[in-house]
N, C-alpha and C positions, 0 to 999 in steps of 0.2 A: 213568571206567569205565562201560561200557554197563550198562543195566538188566538185560540178559540175563545178563551175567556175575555180577552181584550176586545175581540170583534163583537162579542155579545154585549159587552158593556157599552161600546161606542154606538152600537145599533139601537140601544135602548132596551134590549131584551134581558140583559144580565141583572141579577137581583142585587140590590144595594141594601145592606142591613145597617141602619144607624145604631151605634152603640153609645152609651153614655158612661163616663167615669166621674165619680164625685170628687169635689175638692172640699176640704174641711178647714174651718178655723180651729187652729190647734189648741188654743188656750181653753176652749170649752167643748171641743170635739163636736162642733156643730157643722152640718153640711151647708155651705154657702153658695156653691156653684156646681155646675156640671159641664164637662167638656164633651162635645159631640164628635165621635170618631166614626166616620163612615167606613164600613167594611163591606167587602164583596163576598158573594156566595159562589163558590166554585161548583163544578159539575157534581161533586159528591155531597153538596149541601153544607160544606164546611165554610165558616166565616173566616176571612183572611184580611189582614190589615192592608189598607191601600197605600200606606207610606212607601214601602219598597217599590210599588208601581210608579208612583210619581217621581221617585228619586232615580229611577232607571235612566241612565244617560242615553240608552238606545231608544227611548220613547220619543217619538216625534213631537215637537212643540205644540202642534195643533191637536194632537191626541191628548197631551197632558192638559191642555186647556179644556177640551171637551169633557174629559174625565172629572176635572175639578168642578166644572159647572154641574155635572150630574150629581156629584157628591153634595154640593151646596143645595141643589134642588131637593134631594132626599132629606137633608138635614132640616131645611126650613119647612118641608112638608110635615116632618115629625114634630117640629116645634109648634106648628099650627094646630096639630091634633092633640098633643100631649104636654105641651109646654106650660109652665106655671110661672107666675110673677113672684113666687116666694123666694127665688134665688136667681143667680146669674147663669147665663147660658153662653159658654165659650164655643165659637164656631171656627174651625180651622179654615184658613184661606191662603191659597197660593198667591203670592204677590203678582205673578204674571197674569192672573185672571183679572186684575184691576185694569189692565190695558185693553180688555175685550169689551166692545160695546154691548155684547150680549149680557154681561154681568150687570151693567148699569141699567139695561132694559128690564131685567128680571127683578132687580133689587126692590123697587117700589111695590111690586106685587107680593114679594116675599114678606116685606114688612107689614103691608096692609093685612095680611092673613094672620098675623100674630094675635093671640088672645090676651096679651099682656103688653105693658109699655115697651117701646123699642129700646129704651136705655138699659133694659135687662139683658140685651144681647151684646156680647163682646166678640169682635172679629179678631181672631188670633193669627197674626202673620207668621207663617211657617217659613223655613229657610232652605227647603230642599232645592228650590229653583228660584232664588231671590232675584229681585231686580237690581241692576247695577247702578241705576240712577236714583240716588237717595233723595234728591230734590223732587223728582216725580213721585216717589213713594210718599214723601211728606205731604205733597198736594193731594194724593189719593186718600191719605189718612184724614186730612182735614175734610175732604168731601164726604167720607163715611161719617165723621162726627157731625157734620151739618145735617145728616139725616136723623141724628139722635143716637146712633150706635156708639159704642165704646171700642177702644183699640188696645190690643195686647201684643207684646213682642215675646216670641218664644225663644228658647235656647240661649238665654243670656249667659255668657261665660264660655260659650263654645268657640268664640273667636273674636278678633278685633272688629269684624264686620258687625256683629251683633251689638257691641258696645257703641259703635258709631250710629247704628240704627236707633238705639235707645235715646241717644243724645239728640238726634235730629227729629225723631217722631214724637218725643215727649208723650209716651203712651200712658194709658190709664192703669195698665197692669204690666208687670214684667214677670217672666218665669225663669227661674234659675235652671240651667241645663242639668241633665242627669250627671254629667261629668263632675259637677260641683257637689252632688249629693252622694254619689257612690262612695262607700267606705269613709264617709265624712267623720265618723266617730274615731277613726284611726289616723286622720290627716288634719292636724291642727291648722295648716294654712288654708285648707278648704273651709273649715269651720269659721276661721277669722274673716274670710272673704264673704261668706254667707251673712255673717253678722254685720259687716260693713255695708253690704248691699241692702240689708234689711233696714238699717238706720238711715241710709240714703233715701230709700223708697218712702219711709215714713216722713222724712223731712220734706220730700217733694210731693207728698200726698198721693203716692202711687201704690197700688196694691202689689204685694210681692208674694210669689208662690214658689215653693220648692217642689219640683216634679220628679217623679221617678223614685220615690221613697219606697223601698222594698223590704226593709228589715226593721225590727223593733229598735235595734241599735242606731240605725240611721235616723229613725223618727225621733228618738230621744236627743240625738246630737243636733238635729235641725231645730228642735224646740229650744235647746240650750243656746243656739245661735240667735234666738229671738226672731225667727222667721214666723210671720203671722199665719200663713196659709200653707197647706200641704196637699199633695196629690201623689198617689202611687198604689201599688198592689197591696201594701200593708194596710192601707186605708180603704181600699175598695177597687176591685177589678172592673173593667168595662162589662156592661151587660146590654143585651139587645133591647131595642125599643119597639121595633116593628119590622118583622121579617117579610117585607113585601117589595117587589120591584117598583122602582120609581122611574117613570118615563120623562125625559128632558124635553120641555117645549121647544119647538123649532126656533123661536126667537132667541133662546139662550145659547144656541149653538153657533150663532153668527159671530165672526171675529171682527 
């Protein structure tokens, strides 16, 4: 990403374009949720994923926090205008943002603006810059639940850290990492692991989602593994909701 785009985003001038990607209940092909993926608009008007930006090790911590808060502001503004209580809304959250007073200052306003029950929102913990203190993360997860929000852990299966987070956070939803889904129809160990995780989730009353399903063969194998929910390009690609710049209030930029 060019320094110009970063400067525009941090100054509140850059355009953030929230996109949504559907999740389906696989047994009856019914859309049950949407994940909100904030994308930025570059100088050429092309929408680009923010993931590589937040994962860039050269990005200063204060800039990463400011960007994540801008993305959250844009997402909740979209939910306030276009959200529905007919399905769940997964909102990506960098764990480091939980340590910022600005996040907790803005959260009540974001939730009050929703035209549907708060419990329809699922805060999805990403791991690009995860917190090292799992006890602190557990306390933050409880604080989110106390507001009525639900919690999801992303990238399960990507490493030991994610398994530890799942055990400590006891999330409402877990997402199997793309590494468990890719070529699963050719890899019986992956299929067996997806099946085991699915049965574990069902036993613990946790929602289980396989993400990154890109081919019909992968979809069939995921369904054979008894995974209840799925997400990926074969089921639906992200589409824009509102191509309009969102300015971050001053209160949210405070660390």
